[in-house]
N, C-alpha and C positions, 0 to 999 in steps of 0.2 A: 645503824640499823635498829638498834633499840630506841633511838630518838624517834625514827619513822614510825615504829609500832605505837610508841606512846603518843604520837600525834594523831593516831587513827582512831577517832572518836565515833564509835558505831551508834552508841546510844544517846537519846537526848538527855538533857537535864530535866528531869521530870518534876513538876510541882503538884499541889494538891489538886488541882483541876484536871490534870492529865490522868491522875490515878483514879478520879471519880469517872472520867470518861471510860477508862479501862474496864471498871467494875459495872458500869452502865452497860457497856457493850456485852459483857458476860451475861449479865442477868437478863438483858433484852433478848440474847440469842437462846438463852434456855427457855424463856417464857414462849417465844415464837415457835420454837421447835416442838414444845410440849403441846401448845394449843393446836397447831397444824396436825400433829400426830393424833391427838383426840378427835379433831374434826374429820381428817380423812378416814379414821376407823369407824367412826359414827357413821359417815355417808356410805361406807363399805358394807356396813351391817343392814342398811335401809334400801340399798338399790337391789336390782334384779341380780340373781346369782351369776349370770354371765359377767357382769361389771364388777363384782366383788374382788376378785383376784388382781385385775389390773390396777385397781384403786390402791390396794393394800401394796403393790410393788412399788408405788410412788413414796411410801413413807421412808425408806432408808435412804433414798436418794435425796429427798428434801432435807432430811437431817444432816447429810453429808455437806450439801451445797450451803446451808446455814452455818456449819461449823467452819467451812473454808472461808466464808465471808466475814465471819466474826474474827478468825484469826488474822486475816488481811488488814481489817480495821485497826486491830490492836497492834500490829506490827508497824503500820502507818504512824501510831501515836509514840511508840517508845523508840523507833529507830530513824535516824537521820534520813532523808529522802534521797538515798543514793543506791544505784543498782547494786554496786560492789558491797555495800554495807548489808543490804538485804541477803544477799547470796552468802556473805560471811556469817551472819547470824544464823541462817537456816541450816547452813553446814555444821556450825558448833553446837547448835541445838540437837540437830539429828545424831551426831557423834556422841554427845552425852547420852541421849536417850537409849542410843544402841548399846552402850557399855553397861549402863546403870540398870535399865529395864528392858533387858534383851527379849524375855519372854512377852513382856506386855507389847514392847515394839513390834514382835513377831505376829502377835494378836491383831495389832492395828493393821498390819501390812496385809496380813490375811483377810480381815474384814473389808479392806479396800477391794482386793481381788475378788472376793465373793460378790460384792455389789457389782463391780465391773463386769464380770464373767457371768452373773446371773447362776451361779452354782445351785443356789436355792433362794426362794422369796417367801415373804409372809404367805401362809396359806398351802404351802407345800407340805407334804407328808414325807419325812426323811428319816433316815436311821444313821446316827453316829456313834461309833464305839458302844454298839448294843442298846442304844436308847432311840426308841421309835416314837414319833409323834408329830404334832402339827407345828410348824414354825409360826410363832406369834409375832416375834420382835426379832430385828437384826440390829444389835447395838454396834458401838464401834469396837468393842472388845470381844464380845460373845454374841451367840445366837440362843434365843430363849425358846425352847420346845415345851409344848403342852403334851404330856404323855397320855396314853389311853386311861390311866387312872387319874388324870386331871392333875397331875403333878407338873409344876414348872421347872425344868432343868436347863441351866445355864451352862453351855459349852463354848470354851474358848475358840476363837476362830483359828489359832494357830494349829489346831489339829487337822485343819484343812490340807496341811503340809504332808502330814504322815498317815492318817487315818482314812479308811474307806467310808465314802459317803454314798449312801444308797437314797436316791430321790425316786420316789413311787408315783409322783404326779408331774413334776417338772413343769410347773405352770398350768397344768390342766386341771379341770375340776374333777375330772374322772380318774379312777385308778382299777388296777386288775385286783379282783379278789378271788380267794380261793376257799372252797368248803371242802373237808376231808370226810371221806366215808371208809371205814375198815370192816370189811365183810369176810364171811367164812367163804373159802376157796371154792366149795361146791355151789355154783350157781350158773346161770346163764348170762354170759358177759353182755353180748349184745342187746338184751332186755334191759339190764341195769344202765348200760350207757344211754339207751333211748329215754328211759325213765329219769335219768338225771338232767339230759339236755331239755327234756320239756319243763322240769322243775325251774331250771335257769332261765328258760324263755319265757315263762309266764310270771316271773317276779316283777312285782310293781317297783322294785329298787334298781333293776337292770336298765342300764343306759340302751336306749333302742338302737338298732341297726349295728351293734357291735359284735365283735367274734365271741363266740362261746365254745369252749372246748372241754372234753373230758379225758383225763390222762388216767391210764391204768398202769399199776406196778404190782407184779407179784412179790410177796414178802414171805418168809418161813412161816409166819403166823396166819397168813391169809392173803387177801387181795386188797390193794390200797388204790382208792378211787379219787381223784382231784378234779372238782368241779370249778372251772375258771371262767369267770365273766366280769365284765366292767360295771362298776357302779354309776349311778348317775351323778352323785355328788360324793367327793372324797370324805366328808363328815359323816356320811350314812354308811360307811363300808362295814362297820360292825353289824349294824341292823341288816344289812344285805346278807352277810355271812350267817347271821342267825337265822333269818328267813330260809335260805338255801338249806341249812342244816336241819331245821325242824320240818319243813315240808318234804325234803328228801328222805329222812327217816320214816315219815308217815307213809311215802309211797312205797318205800322198799318193804316196809312191814305188810303192807296191803298184797305185796307179791310173794310174801312168805319167804323173803330173803333173811337169812341168818346173818347175823353180825358176828365178827372175829372175837374170839375170847382168848386174849394174850396171857393171861395168868397161868395156864397149865404149860405154854411153852416157856415161860420164865422159870416156873418151877422145876421144869424137866431139865433145863440147862444147869440148875443149882446142884443137881444130884451127881 
């Protein structure tokens, strides 16, 4: 049995030319992936907004295909051309990675699932483990998110298994925005609702022909109004909320509506 195992030669006897081929394949794959990523992102920023997200979604798929192709070429160089040898080598490598780099392997597997299931794509606005921002890049190990403070946060894909992921856009250019108003309870509710609905409908940032609603909730300190509407472009969500808030406050002040004063309620609770 030992003699049979000893006679099983999976790897080729490599010379300097084989090693150069492996290095060349790795360098070429990295260069091609980098150039295609740069080109696709440049094209996505120059085309119409309708085509930006579909082009960005191609980036992780292209990188995945390049990586698979490079791995296949390298295996053909270092492994004897036998189906049994290739299967044995892949099984051995997978087992070693699973034990030595369990978290990294979990991140790679989750990254593959993320790409195949389209859990989130470049251009989506998502929240993972309390971090909210725009997906800029989906790597093999982690997703890169640019937050509202323009910080880049890298989150390992293995959190896909255990953390809740909230996707506000799911491949769409638009998302639902909420502007909050805190009013004194002594006012005419129907008039306030009509006023806020008009503010939302006349905003230049709002996506036309989308649903708009005003939600009212009574609180111990006053009345909480939520003006909900869809923005045209996800990147403009904060400009949209700002527009709704400023114009809404001006309109409410013109109606002599008083805003809630939470401080006396808090102080009363401390006594």
